[in-house]
N, C-alpha and C positions, 0 to 999 in steps of 0.2 A: 501135188500142185495145189496151192492155196488160192481159191477164187473168192475174193472179197465182194460182198454186196456193197454197192456204191449208192450214194445219195443221188436221187433223180434230178436234183437241181444243180448241185455244185460238183458232183462226181467224186467226192471224198469217200474213203472207205467207211462203212458203218459197222460198229462193233456191238452196240447195245441191241438186245433182242427187240425192244419196243421200236427203235428206230428202223431196224431191218424190216419189221412187219409193216410199218407205214411207208417205208421207202424214202424217208427224208431224215436227215440229222436234226437235232433239236434247234439249231440256229436257223436252218432253212425253213423248217416247219413254222417256227415263230415268225419269220419274215412273211411267209405266205398268209398265215392267220392275221397278222397285223395289216397286211395289204388288203385282205378281204374286209377287215373292219374299218379301215380308214379311207379306202378308195371310194370315190363317189360312184355308187352303183344305183343311184336313185332312178335312172331310166329303165332299170330292169325290175321284173316282178320278183317277189320272194322265191317263187318256184324256180325261176331262171338262176337266181343266185345259188340256191341249194344245189341245183343240177351242175352249175359251174364248179362248185366245191367238190362235188362227187367226181366230176371229170378229173380234177386235179388229184384227188385221193386215189383214183383208179389208174393213174399214170396214162391217161388217154389223151394228153396234150403233149405232142412231140415237137421239139424245136426243129425248124427246117434248115437252119444255117443262115437264113435271111433275117435281118434285124426285125424283131417284134412279130414275126410271122410264125404261126404254129399250125401243125396239122392235128386236127381234133378228130379222133375216131368216134364213130357213132356207137350208141349203146349196144347194138347187136354185132358190132365189129365188121359189118359188111361195107361200110362207106366211111370215107374221111373227108374233111373239109379244110381248105386253107383259110385261116382266120387271122385277123388282126383285131385290135380294139376298135377299128374304124369300119371294117368290112368283113364279110364272110360269104363263101360261095355255096352255102346251104340254101335250100328252097326259101326260107324266111329271109335270109340275107340278100338273096337275089331280088326280093321284092322290097328291099330297103327297110326291112323290119329288124329290130334288135332281137338277138337270139342268145341262148346261153353260151354258145361258142364264143361270141364276142365278150360276154361277161368273164369267161375263163381267161381269154387273152388279156383283158383289162387287169384282172387280179395278178396274173403271172408277170405281166410287163411292169406293173407297179412294184411287185416284189423284187424284180430284177433291178429296177431303177433305185430302190432303197439300198440294195447291196452295193451298187456303183457309187452311191453318194457317200 
């Protein structure tokens, strides 16, 4: 039985070793990188942006089936937070502060919107 590794974003089979290692095909990876560069992230600190990119690369942002809502797994894997680019139920988000979870959602939702356009 052949089990293909699939792109985390679009679900297509990955064949290239480099794509398999990063979890994204070249087109999806390019969309995410472009979204990270072109999306307005000026409300976030550089550390939050770096952490958001790390979350994406670690595949710790899981779609929930609801539009633009992600479940973001914490760094130690013990907790997850429901997140959109407008709100998050993490401790910072509950205090109305911007968090790297929201930056992650902003980047991934922008990449998704670019694909739909």
